C-alpha positions as protocol buffer text, in pm:
chain_id: "A"
residue {
  index: 1
  type: MET
  ca { x: 19120 y: 15269 z: 3232 }
}
residue {
  index: 2
  type: ASN
  ca { x: 18824 y: 15033 z: 3266 }
}
residue {
  index: 3
  type: THR
  ca { x: 18474 y: 15178 z: 3296 }
}
residue {
  index: 4
  type: LEU
  ca { x: 18260 y: 15124 z: 3609 }
}
residue {
  index: 5
  type: TYR
  ca { x: 17885 y: 15128 z: 3540 }
}
residue {
  index: 6
  type: GLU
  ca { x: 17625 y: 15238 z: 3770 }
}
residue {
  index: 7
  type: SER
  ca { x: 17321 y: 15038 z: 3869 }
}
residue {
  index: 8
  type: ARG
  ca { x: 16966 y: 15101 z: 3929 }
}
residue {
  index: 9
  type: ILE
  ca { x: 16645 y: 14903 z: 4038 }
}
residue {
  index: 10
  type: SER
  ca { x: 16415 y: 14889 z: 3741 }
}
residue {
  index: 11
  type: GLY
  ca { x: 16148 y: 14669 z: 3877 }
}
residue {
  index: 12
  type: ILE
  ca { x: 16033 y: 14509 z: 4226 }
}
residue {
  index: 13
  type: GLY
  ca { x: 15789 y: 14227 z: 4282 }
}
residue {
  index: 14
  type: ALA
  ca { x: 15659 y: 14035 z: 4596 }
}
residue {
  index: 15
  type: LYS
  ca { x: 15456 y: 13732 z: 4681 }
}
residue {
  index: 16
  type: ALA
  ca { x: 15328 y: 13605 z: 4996 }
}
residue {
  index: 17
  type: PRO
  ca { x: 15130 y: 13284 z: 5055 }
}
residue {
  index: 18
  type: GLU
  ca { x: 14763 y: 13323 z: 5069 }
}
residue {
  index: 19
  type: LYS
  ca { x: 14709 y: 13158 z: 5420 }
}
residue {
  index: 20
  type: ILE
  ca { x: 14714 y: 13414 z: 5705 }
}
residue {
  index: 21
  type: LEU
  ca { x: 14783 y: 13320 z: 6070 }
}
residue {
  index: 22
  type: THR
  ca { x: 14664 y: 13582 z: 6315 }
}
residue {
  index: 23
  type: ASN
  ca { x: 14776 y: 13634 z: 6672 }
}
residue {
  index: 24
  type: ALA
  ca { x: 14442 y: 13507 z: 6775 }
}
residue {
  index: 25
  type: ASP
  ca { x: 14510 y: 13175 z: 6584 }
}
residue {
  index: 26
  type: LEU
  ca { x: 14851 y: 13162 z: 6784 }
}
residue {
  index: 27
  type: GLU
  ca { x: 14651 y: 13195 z: 7111 }
}
residue {
  index: 28
  type: LYS
  ca { x: 14497 y: 12853 z: 7024 }
}
residue {
  index: 29
  type: ILE
  ca { x: 14849 y: 12701 z: 6963 }
}
residue {
  index: 30
  type: VAL
  ca { x: 15075 y: 12836 z: 7238 }
}
residue {
  index: 31
  type: ASP
  ca { x: 15058 y: 13022 z: 7574 }
}
residue {
  index: 32
  type: THR
  ca { x: 15047 y: 13377 z: 7436 }
}
residue {
  index: 33
  type: THR
  ca { x: 14805 y: 13661 z: 7376 }
}
residue {
  index: 34
  type: ASP
  ca { x: 14734 y: 13906 z: 7095 }
}
residue {
  index: 35
  type: GLU
  ca { x: 14821 y: 14191 z: 7338 }
}
residue {
  index: 36
  type: TRP
  ca { x: 15154 y: 14024 z: 7437 }
}
residue {
  index: 37
  type: ILE
  ca { x: 15257 y: 13973 z: 7083 }
}
residue {
  index: 38
  type: SER
  ca { x: 15150 y: 14315 z: 6956 }
}
residue {
  index: 39
  type: THR
  ca { x: 15312 y: 14523 z: 7225 }
}
residue {
  index: 40
  type: ARG
  ca { x: 15648 y: 14345 z: 7208 }
}
residue {
  index: 41
  type: THR
  ca { x: 15678 y: 14296 z: 6828 }
}
residue {
  index: 42
  type: GLY
  ca { x: 15411 y: 14499 z: 6652 }
}
residue {
  index: 43
  type: ILE
  ca { x: 15307 y: 14196 z: 6461 }
}
residue {
  index: 44
  type: LYS
  ca { x: 14932 y: 14120 z: 6423 }
}
residue {
  index: 45
  type: GLU
  ca { x: 14959 y: 13855 z: 6128 }
}
residue {
  index: 46
  type: ARG
  ca { x: 15186 y: 13669 z: 5912 }
}
residue {
  index: 47
  type: HIS
  ca { x: 15155 y: 13455 z: 5601 }
}
residue {
  index: 48
  type: ILE
  ca { x: 15208 y: 13096 z: 5596 }
}
residue {
  index: 49
  type: ALA
  ca { x: 15303 y: 12863 z: 5316 }
}
residue {
  index: 50
  type: ASP
  ca { x: 15097 y: 12538 z: 5300 }
}
residue {
  index: 51
  type: LYS
  ca { x: 15297 y: 12189 z: 5286 }
}
residue {
  index: 52
  type: ASP
  ca { x: 15299 y: 12189 z: 4902 }
}
residue {
  index: 53
  type: THR
  ca { x: 15464 y: 12538 z: 4867 }
}
residue {
  index: 54
  type: ALA
  ca { x: 15830 y: 12576 z: 4861 }
}
residue {
  index: 55
  type: THR
  ca { x: 16058 y: 12882 z: 4867 }
}
residue {
  index: 56
  type: SER
  ca { x: 16117 y: 12857 z: 4493 }
}
residue {
  index: 57
  type: ASP
  ca { x: 15744 y: 12887 z: 4426 }
}
residue {
  index: 58
  type: ILE
  ca { x: 15698 y: 13212 z: 4589 }
}
residue {
  index: 59
  type: ALA
  ca { x: 16033 y: 13333 z: 4467 }
}
residue {
  index: 60
  type: THR
  ca { x: 15914 y: 13263 z: 4099 }
}
residue {
  index: 61
  type: ALA
  ca { x: 15596 y: 13453 z: 4143 }
}
residue {
  index: 62
  type: ALA
  ca { x: 15775 y: 13759 z: 4288 }
}
residue {
  index: 63
  type: ALA
  ca { x: 16036 y: 13723 z: 4012 }
}
residue {
  index: 64
  type: LEU
  ca { x: 15779 y: 13738 z: 3739 }
}
residue {
  index: 65
  type: ILE
  ca { x: 15615 y: 14059 z: 3887 }
}
residue {
  index: 66
  type: ALA
  ca { x: 15947 y: 14226 z: 3894 }
}
residue {
  index: 67
  type: MET
  ca { x: 16030 y: 14113 z: 3547 }
}
residue {
  index: 68
  type: GLU
  ca { x: 15695 y: 14257 z: 3420 }
}
residue {
  index: 69
  type: ARG
  ca { x: 15739 y: 14581 z: 3593 }
}
residue {
  index: 70
  type: ALA
  ca { x: 16087 y: 14626 z: 3458 }
}
residue {
  index: 71
  type: GLY
  ca { x: 15994 y: 14504 z: 3109 }
}
residue {
  index: 72
  type: ALA
  ca { x: 16254 y: 14236 z: 3126 }
}
residue {
  index: 73
  type: LYS
  ca { x: 16229 y: 13946 z: 2919 }
}
residue {
  index: 74
  type: PRO
  ca { x: 16360 y: 13595 z: 3041 }
}
residue {
  index: 75
  type: GLU
  ca { x: 16625 y: 13579 z: 2782 }
}
residue {
  index: 76
  type: GLU
  ca { x: 16770 y: 13922 z: 2885 }
}
residue {
  index: 77
  type: ILE
  ca { x: 16844 y: 13805 z: 3254 }
}
residue {
  index: 78
  type: ASP
  ca { x: 17216 y: 13753 z: 3274 }
}
residue {
  index: 79
  type: GLY
  ca { x: 17218 y: 13615 z: 3631 }
}
residue {
  index: 80
  type: ILE
  ca { x: 16976 y: 13494 z: 3917 }
}
residue {
  index: 81
  type: ILE
  ca { x: 17082 y: 13534 z: 4276 }
}
residue {
  index: 82
  type: VAL
  ca { x: 16842 y: 13387 z: 4550 }
}
residue {
  index: 83
  type: ALA
  ca { x: 16911 y: 13482 z: 4904 }
}
residue {
  index: 84
  type: THR
  ca { x: 16744 y: 13220 z: 5147 }
}
residue {
  index: 85
  type: VAL
  ca { x: 16800 y: 13032 z: 5456 }
}
residue {
  index: 86
  type: THR
  ca { x: 16507 y: 12809 z: 5354 }
}
residue {
  index: 87
  type: PRO
  ca { x: 16600 y: 12667 z: 5003 }
}
residue {
  index: 88
  type: ASP
  ca { x: 16403 y: 12394 z: 4826 }
}
residue {
  index: 89
  type: TYR
  ca { x: 16706 y: 12177 z: 4868 }
}
residue {
  index: 90
  type: VAL
  ca { x: 17061 y: 12179 z: 4995 }
}
residue {
  index: 91
  type: PHE
  ca { x: 17140 y: 12138 z: 4624 }
}
residue {
  index: 92
  type: PRO
  ca { x: 17043 y: 12223 z: 4343 }
}
residue {
  index: 93
  type: SER
  ca { x: 17037 y: 12597 z: 4425 }
}
residue {
  index: 94
  type: THR
  ca { x: 16686 y: 12754 z: 4448 }
}
residue {
  index: 95
  type: ALA
  ca { x: 16800 y: 12998 z: 4198 }
}
residue {
  index: 96
  type: ASN
  ca { x: 16859 y: 12711 z: 3950 }
}
residue {
  index: 97
  type: ILE
  ca { x: 16498 y: 12610 z: 4006 }
}
residue {
  index: 98
  type: VAL
  ca { x: 16365 y: 12976 z: 3957 }
}
residue {
  index: 99
  type: GLN
  ca { x: 16586 y: 12988 z: 3637 }
}
residue {
  index: 100
  type: LYS
  ca { x: 16386 y: 12683 z: 3503 }
}
residue {
  index: 101
  type: ASN
  ca { x: 16040 y: 12817 z: 3609 }
}
residue {
  index: 102
  type: ILE
  ca { x: 16091 y: 13166 z: 3438 }
}
residue {
  index: 103
  type: GLY
  ca { x: 16283 y: 13029 z: 3128 }
}
residue {
  index: 104
  type: ALA
  ca { x: 16599 y: 13242 z: 3189 }
}
residue {
  index: 105
  type: SER
  ca { x: 16805 y: 12998 z: 3012 }
}
residue {
  index: 106
  type: ASN
  ca { x: 17108 y: 13254 z: 2964 }
}
residue {
  index: 107
  type: ALA
  ca { x: 17135 y: 13335 z: 3342 }
}
residue {
  index: 108
  type: PHE
  ca { x: 17408 y: 13217 z: 3575 }
}
residue {
  index: 109
  type: CYS
  ca { x: 17240 y: 13103 z: 3910 }
}
residue {
  index: 110
  type: PHE
  ca { x: 17348 y: 13074 z: 4265 }
}
residue {
  index: 111
  type: ASP
  ca { x: 17211 y: 13102 z: 4609 }
}
residue {
  index: 112
  type: ILE
  ca { x: 17358 y: 13304 z: 4916 }
}
residue {
  index: 113
  type: GLU
  ca { x: 17276 y: 13263 z: 5274 }
}
residue {
  index: 114
  type: ALA
  ca { x: 17289 y: 13583 z: 5475 }
}
residue {
  index: 115
  type: ALA
  ca { x: 16951 y: 13551 z: 5654 }
}
residue {
  index: 116
  type: CYS
  ca { x: 16768 y: 13884 z: 5705 }
}
residue {
  index: 117
  type: SER
  ca { x: 17034 y: 14083 z: 5520 }
}
residue {
  index: 118
  type: GLY
  ca { x: 17027 y: 13838 z: 5217 }
}
residue {
  index: 119
  type: LEU
  ca { x: 16852 y: 14082 z: 4969 }
}
residue {
  index: 120
  type: LEU
  ca { x: 17085 y: 14351 z: 5041 }
}
residue {
  index: 121
  type: TYR
  ca { x: 17391 y: 14118 z: 5000 }
}
residue {
  index: 122
  type: GLY
  ca { x: 17238 y: 14000 z: 4670 }
}
residue {
  index: 123
  type: ILE
  ca { x: 17189 y: 14364 z: 4555 }
}
residue {
  index: 124
  type: THR
  ca { x: 17549 y: 14445 z: 4634 }
}
residue {
  index: 125
  type: ILE
  ca { x: 17671 y: 14145 z: 4457 }
}
residue {
  index: 126
  type: ALA
  ca { x: 17475 y: 14219 z: 4150 }
}
residue {
  index: 127
  type: ARG
  ca { x: 17574 y: 14568 z: 4144 }
}
residue {
  index: 128
  type: ASN
  ca { x: 17935 y: 14466 z: 4138 }
}
residue {
  index: 129
  type: PHE
  ca { x: 17861 y: 14243 z: 3833 }
}
residue {
  index: 130
  type: ILE
  ca { x: 17695 y: 14526 z: 3675 }
}
residue {
  index: 131
  type: ALA
  ca { x: 17989 y: 14773 z: 3764 }
}
residue {
  index: 132
  type: THR
  ca { x: 18240 y: 14554 z: 3583 }
}
residue {
  index: 133
  type: GLY
  ca { x: 18035 y: 14503 z: 3277 }
}
residue {
  index: 134
  type: SER
  ca { x: 18007 y: 14122 z: 3356 }
}
residue {
  index: 135
  type: ALA
  ca { x: 17636 y: 14150 z: 3340 }
}
residue {
  index: 136
  type: LYS
  ca { x: 17368 y: 14409 z: 3234 }
}
residue {
  index: 137
  type: LYS
  ca { x: 17057 y: 14275 z: 3402 }
}
residue {
  index: 138
  type: ILE
  ca { x: 17035 y: 14057 z: 3729 }
}
residue {
  index: 139
  type: LEU
  ca { x: 16742 y: 13919 z: 3908 }
}
residue {
  index: 140
  type: VAL
  ca { x: 16776 y: 13936 z: 4284 }
}
residue {
  index: 141
  type: ILE
  ca { x: 16529 y: 13750 z: 4516 }
}
residue {
  index: 142
  type: GLY
  ca { x: 16515 y: 13733 z: 4878 }
}
residue {
  index: 143
  type: GLY
  ca { x: 16274 y: 13454 z: 4971 }
}
residue {
  index: 144
  type: ASP
  ca { x: 16202 y: 13242 z: 5277 }
}
residue {
  index: 145
  type: THR
  ca { x: 15945 y: 12997 z: 5422 }
}
residue {
  index: 146
  type: LEU
  ca { x: 16051 y: 13036 z: 5776 }
}
residue {
  index: 147
  type: SER
  ca { x: 15728 y: 12861 z: 5886 }
}
residue {
  index: 148
  type: LYS
  ca { x: 15901 y: 12530 z: 5758 }
}
residue {
  index: 149
  type: ILE
  ca { x: 16185 y: 12566 z: 6039 }
}
residue {
  index: 150
  type: THR
  ca { x: 15951 y: 12716 z: 6319 }
}
residue {
  index: 151
  type: ASN
  ca { x: 15901 y: 12529 z: 6628 }
}
residue {
  index: 152
  type: TRP
  ca { x: 15525 y: 12596 z: 6683 }
}
residue {
  index: 153
  type: GLU
  ca { x: 15564 y: 12502 z: 7045 }
}
residue {
  index: 154
  type: ASP
  ca { x: 15817 y: 12780 z: 7119 }
}
residue {
  index: 155
  type: ARG
  ca { x: 15625 y: 13084 z: 7195 }
}
residue {
  index: 156
  type: ASN
  ca { x: 15929 y: 13298 z: 7190 }
}
residue {
  index: 157
  type: THR
  ca { x: 15995 y: 13244 z: 6830 }
}
residue {
  index: 158
  type: CYS
  ca { x: 15678 y: 13102 z: 6651 }
}
residue {
  index: 159
  type: VAL
  ca { x: 15509 y: 13444 z: 6694 }
}
residue {
  index: 160
  type: LEU
  ca { x: 15780 y: 13635 z: 6512 }
}
residue {
  index: 161
  type: PHE
  ca { x: 15827 y: 13456 z: 6169 }
}
residue {
  index: 162
  type: GLY
  ca { x: 15627 y: 13445 z: 5844 }
}
residue {
  index: 163
  type: ASP
  ca { x: 15674 y: 13355 z: 5478 }
}
residue {
  index: 164
  type: GLY
  ca { x: 15726 y: 13567 z: 5166 }
}
residue {
  index: 165
  type: ALA
  ca { x: 15963 y: 13666 z: 4873 }
}
residue {
  index: 166
  type: GLY
  ca { x: 16070 y: 13993 z: 4729 }
}
residue {
  index: 167
  type: ALA
  ca { x: 16248 y: 14028 z: 4391 }
}
residue {
  index: 168
  type: VAL
  ca { x: 16419 y: 14323 z: 4240 }
}
residue {
  index: 169
  type: ILE
  ca { x: 16577 y: 14364 z: 3878 }
}
residue {
  index: 170
  type: ILE
  ca { x: 16918 y: 14524 z: 3895 }
}
residue {
  index: 171
  type: GLU
  ca { x: 17054 y: 14663 z: 3565 }
}
residue {
  index: 172
  type: ARG
  ca { x: 17275 y: 14936 z: 3425 }
}
residue {
  index: 173
  type: ALA
  ca { x: 17169 y: 15276 z: 3498 }
}
residue {
  index: 174
  type: VAL
  ca { x: 17065 y: 15506 z: 3210 }
}
residue {
  index: 175
  type: ASP
  ca { x: 17007 y: 15825 z: 3375 }
}
residue {
  index: 176
  type: ASP
  ca { x: 17029 y: 15985 z: 3739 }
}
residue {
  index: 177
  type: SER
  ca { x: 16810 y: 15712 z: 3894 }
}
residue {
  index: 178
  type: ARG
  ca { x: 17087 y: 15490 z: 4054 }
}
residue {
  index: 179
  type: ILE
  ca { x: 17193 y: 15298 z: 4374 }
}
residue {
  index: 180
  type: LEU
  ca { x: 17406 y: 15566 z: 4559 }
}
residue {
  index: 181
  type: SER
  ca { x: 17582 y: 15319 z: 4802 }
}
residue {
  index: 182
  type: THR
  ca { x: 17571 y: 14998 z: 4976 }
}
residue {
  index: 183
  type: PHE
  ca { x: 17752 y: 14878 z: 5292 }
}
residue {
  index: 184
  type: LEU
  ca { x: 17785 y: 14529 z: 5424 }
}
residue {
  index: 185
  type: GLY
  ca { x: 17913 y: 14400 z: 5760 }
}
residue {
  index: 186
  type: GLY
  ca { x: 17900 y: 14098 z: 5982 }
}
residue {
  index: 187
  type: ASN
  ca { x: 18018 y: 13995 z: 6322 }
}
residue {
  index: 188
  type: GLY
  ca { x: 18092 y: 13620 z: 6396 }
}
residue {
  index: 189
  type: GLU
  ca { x: 18085 y: 13685 z: 6760 }
}
residue {
  index: 190
  type: PHE
  ca { x: 17711 y: 13680 z: 6754 }
}
residue {
  index: 191
  type: SER
  ca { x: 17683 y: 13363 z: 6547 }
}
residue {
  index: 192
  type: ASP
  ca { x: 17516 y: 13164 z: 6829 }
}
residue {
  index: 193
  type: LEU
  ca { x: 17234 y: 13428 z: 6904 }
}
residue {
  index: 194
  type: LEU
  ca { x: 17012 y: 13314 z: 6623 }
}
residue {
  index: 195
  type: ILE
  ca { x: 17076 y: 12961 z: 6483 }
}
residue {
  index: 196
  type: LEU
  ca { x: 16936 y: 12630 z: 6321 }
}
residue {
  index: 197
  type: PRO
  ca { x: 17142 y: 12390 z: 6521 }
}
residue {
  index: 198
  type: ALA
  ca { x: 17109 y: 12077 z: 6326 }
}
residue {
  index: 199
  type: GLY
  ca { x: 17110 y: 11973 z: 5942 }
}
residue {
  index: 200
  type: GLY
  ca { x: 17450 y: 12104 z: 5853 }
}
residue {
  index: 201
  type: SER
  ca { x: 17798 y: 11927 z: 5867 }
}
residue {
  index: 202
  type: ARG
  ca { x: 17836 y: 12027 z: 6240 }
}
residue {
  index: 203
  type: ASN
  ca { x: 17538 y: 11817 z: 6342 }
}
residue {
  index: 204
  type: PRO
  ca { x: 17394 y: 11616 z: 6062 }
}
residue {
  index: 205
  type: ALA
  ca { x: 17039 y: 11495 z: 6083 }
}
residue {
  index: 206
  type: THR
  ca { x: 16977 y: 11198 z: 6335 }
}
residue {
  index: 207
  type: ILE
  ca { x: 16680 y: 11069 z: 6510 }
}
residue {
  index: 208
  type: GLU
  ca { x: 16801 y: 11260 z: 6811 }
}
residue {
  index: 209
  type: THR
  ca { x: 16832 y: 11603 z: 6648 }
}
residue {
  index: 210
  type: VAL
  ca { x: 16482 y: 11565 z: 6498 }
}
residue {
  index: 211
  type: GLN
  ca { x: 16335 y: 11452 z: 6845 }
}
residue {
  index: 212
  type: ASN
  ca { x: 16515 y: 11756 z: 7022 }
}
residue {
  index: 213
  type: LYS
  ca { x: 16376 y: 11981 z: 6759 }
}
residue {
  index: 214
  type: GLN
  ca { x: 16727 y: 12099 z: 6644 }
}
residue {
  index: 215
  type: HIS
  ca { x: 16605 y: 12164 z: 6298 }
}
residue {
  index: 216
  type: SER
  ca { x: 16396 y: 12463 z: 6425 }
}
residue {
  index: 217
  type: ILE
  ca { x: 16508 y: 12815 z: 6461 }
}
residue {
  index: 218
  type: GLN
  ca { x: 16651 y: 12898 z: 6816 }
}
residue {
  index: 219
  type: MET
  ca { x: 16710 y: 13249 z: 6937 }
}
residue {
  index: 220
  type: LYS
  ca { x: 16834 y: 13459 z: 7218 }
}
residue {
  index: 221
  type: GLY
  ca { x: 16587 y: 13729 z: 7183 }
}
residue {
  index: 222
  type: LYS
  ca { x: 16722 y: 14015 z: 7407 }
}
residue {
  index: 223
  type: GLU
  ca { x: 17066 y: 13977 z: 7261 }
}
residue {
  index: 224
  type: VAL
  ca { x: 16958 y: 13973 z: 6924 }
}
residue {
  index: 225
  type: PHE
  ca { x: 16763 y: 14307 z: 6975 }
}
residue {
  index: 226
  type: LYS
  ca { x: 17038 y: 14487 z: 7106 }
}
residue {
  index: 227
  type: ALA
  ca { x: 17284 y: 14363 z: 6834 }
}
residue {
  index: 228
  type: ALA
  ca { x: 17036 y: 14440 z: 6561 }
}
residue {
  index: 229
  type: VAL
  ca { x: 16978 y: 14800 z: 6691 }
}
residue {
  index: 230
  type: ASN
  ca { x: 17353 y: 14871 z: 6707 }
}
residue {
  index: 231
  type: ALA
  ca { x: 17435 y: 14715 z: 6382 }
}
residue {
  index: 232
  type: MET
  ca { x: 17158 y: 14886 z: 6185 }
}
residue {
  index: 233
  type: LYS
  ca { x: 17269 y: 15234 z: 6308 }
}
residue {
  index: 234
  type: ASP
  ca { x: 17635 y: 15162 z: 6230 }
}
residue {
  index: 235
  type: SER
  ca { x: 17535 y: 15033 z: 5883 }
}
residue {
  index: 236
  type: ILE
  ca { x: 17321 y: 15337 z: 5814 }
}
residue {
  index: 237
  type: ASN
  ca { x: 17575 y: 15570 z: 5910 }
}
residue {
  index: 238
  type: LYS
  ca { x: 17858 y: 15408 z: 5679 }
}
residue {
  index: 239
  type: ALA
  ca { x: 17603 y: 15385 z: 5386 }
}
residue {
  index: 240
  type: MET
  ca { x: 17511 y: 15751 z: 5421 }
}
residue {
  index: 241
  type: ALA
  ca { x: 17876 y: 15855 z: 5450 }
}
residue {
  index: 242
  type: ILE
  ca { x: 17965 y: 15660 z: 5127 }
}
residue {
  index: 243
  type: ALA
  ca { x: 17661 y: 15819 z: 4946 }
}
residue {
  index: 244
  type: GLY
  ca { x: 17751 y: 16168 z: 5076 }
}
residue {
  index: 245
  type: ILE
  ca { x: 17402 y: 16224 z: 5228 }
}
residue {
  index: 246
  type: THR
  ca { x: 17248 y: 16298 z: 5578 }
}
residue {
  index: 247
  type: PRO
  ca { x: 16903 y: 16198 z: 5707 }
}
residue {
  index: 248
  type: ASP
  ca { x: 16766 y: 16524 z: 5595 }
}
residue {
  index: 249
  type: ASP
  ca { x: 16807 y: 16405 z: 5234 }
}
residue {
  index: 250
  type: ILE
  ca { x: 16606 y: 16065 z: 5303 }
}
residue {
  index: 251
  type: LYS
  ca { x: 16250 y: 16073 z: 5185 }
}
residue {
  index: 252
  type: LEU
  ca { x: 16165 y: 15716 z: 5302 }
}
residue {
  index: 253
  type: VAL
  ca { x: 16342 y: 15468 z: 5526 }
}
residue {
  index: 254
  type: ILE
  ca { x: 16293 y: 15080 z: 5439 }
}
residue {
  index: 255
  type: SER
  ca { x: 16438 y: 14871 z: 5705 }
}
residue {
  index: 256
  type: HIS
  ca { x: 16429 y: 14503 z: 5787 }
}
residue {
  index: 257
  type: GLN
  ca { x: 16105 y: 14424 z: 5942 }
}
residue {
  index: 258
  type: ALA
  ca { x: 16201 y: 14235 z: 6262 }
}
residue {
  index: 259
  type: ASN
  ca { x: 16036 y: 14420 z: 6546 }
}
residue {
  index: 260
  type: MET
  ca { x: 15849 y: 14744 z: 6554 }
}
residue {
  index: 261
  type: ARG
  ca { x: 16040 y: 14866 z: 6851 }
}
residue {
  index: 262
  type: ILE
  ca { x: 16372 y: 14832 z: 6650 }
}
residue {
  index: 263
  type: ILE
  ca { x: 16210 y: 15030 z: 6361 }
}
residue {
  index: 264
  type: GLU
  ca { x: 16093 y: 15286 z: 6601 }
}
residue {
  index: 265
  type: SER
  ca { x: 16431 y: 15313 z: 6767 }
}
residue {
  index: 266
  type: LEU
  ca { x: 16587 y: 15350 z: 6411 }
}
residue {
  index: 267
  type: ALA
  ca { x: 16346 y: 15645 z: 6333 }
}
residue {
  index: 268
  type: GLU
  ca { x: 16421 y: 15805 z: 6649 }
}
residue {
  index: 269
  type: TYR
  ca { x: 16799 y: 15772 z: 6601 }
}
residue {
  index: 270
  type: LEU
  ca { x: 16775 y: 15917 z: 6266 }
}
residue {
  index: 271
  type: LYS
  ca { x: 16538 y: 16212 z: 6387 }
}
residue {
  index: 272
  type: VAL
  ca { x: 16287 y: 16127 z: 6117 }
}
residue {
  index: 273
  type: GLY
  ca { x: 15899 y: 16099 z: 6185 }
}
residue {
  index: 274
  type: MET
  ca { x: 15738 y: 15763 z: 6140 }
}
residue {
  index: 275
  type: ASP
  ca { x: 15552 y: 15900 z: 5826 }
}
residue {
  index: 276
  type: ARG
  ca { x: 15894 y: 15866 z: 5654 }
}
residue {
  index: 277
  type: VAL
  ca { x: 15949 y: 15510 z: 5766 }
}
residue {
  index: 278
  type: TYR
  ca { x: 15797 y: 15231 z: 5578 }
}
residue {
  index: 279
  type: HIS
  ca { x: 15661 y: 14933 z: 5788 }
}
residue {
  index: 280
  type: ASN
  ca { x: 15440 y: 14620 z: 5714 }
}
residue {
  index: 281
  type: ILE
  ca { x: 15568 y: 14395 z: 5996 }
}
residue {
  index: 282
  type: GLU
  ca { x: 15209 y: 14408 z: 6138 }
}
residue {
  index: 283
  type: ARG
  ca { x: 15094 y: 14225 z: 5824 }
}
residue {
  index: 284
  type: TYR
  ca { x: 15380 y: 13986 z: 5757 }
}
residue {
  index: 285
  type: GLY
  ca { x: 15598 y: 13943 z: 6062 }
}
residue {
  index: 286
  type: ASN
  ca { x: 15984 y: 13871 z: 6008 }
}
residue {
  index: 287
  type: THR
  ca { x: 16006 y: 13729 z: 5672 }
}
residue {
  index: 288
  type: SER
  ca { x: 16389 y: 13709 z: 5683 }
}
residue {
  index: 289
  type: ALA
  ca { x: 16562 y: 13780 z: 5336 }
}
residue {
  index: 290
  type: ALA
  ca { x: 16209 y: 13863 z: 5187 }
}
residue {
  index: 291
  type: SER
  ca { x: 16158 y: 14148 z: 5430 }
}
residue {
  index: 292
  type: ILE
  ca { x: 16252 y: 14468 z: 5255 }
}
residue {
  index: 293
  type: GLY
  ca { x: 16144 y: 14335 z: 4926 }
}
residue {
  index: 294
  type: LEU
  ca { x: 15765 y: 14288 z: 5038 }
}
residue {
  index: 295
  type: ASP
  ca { x: 15617 y: 14602 z: 4885 }
}
residue {
  index: 296
  type: ARG
  ca { x: 15242 y: 14471 z: 4901 }
}
């Protein structure tokens, strides 16, 4: 019978651009107020990459921190998975660029596109590589520069998003510290709720798509909110069931940082106090795949 190996997170790292865009700054750009943004989202500020900073730059910085904390050398990295919806290029993969930057010449490299759940998808994929013995140490990065695809004239979306990267080292468990369970799901029925309409094979770039700002995020906010709350509750229940635990066993809840009201709803559902729920949305906004990896 083949042996299946357990996995653990041995190191984490995070990086956000230095520039900070506050709600007061946004008041000068679009018709909004700090009060409106704060009460509806919980966001006070977000980090924004400059024109010369790409996703691979902050992903590399986060990776190096995670590697240092894990004591992982570049040559020991068997694989690099980057979860992002804002890659440097359509190809080559951003993971390939990170590989070059950190000198991990022995690693396989690929990107995945799973938006806000990207880091969890990457961790689950890495866990399966470890389980089968195909790899011993994998670098997983969730990184996005959403400011590059934000319409700064759309007050409903531009107040929400920020840039950042979170990285984790996944390796074979050596003691009781291990990942207990993961659960992944999806629902294609909601695929039109949050979308970048142009730039892919359905609507290739044209003068018209650029003029119509179809290369920027478009979102149906109320529908996304409802779908997110329901999906998170369902996912948590299934992940806990697989792990054989209850909310009473949980010391800290770390959820995607999309909206403070969603986070509070989650805490209420689990019947845990906010002192057991980690949040940094007020400082970073929604950073998509980077969200749960931003530990700063």
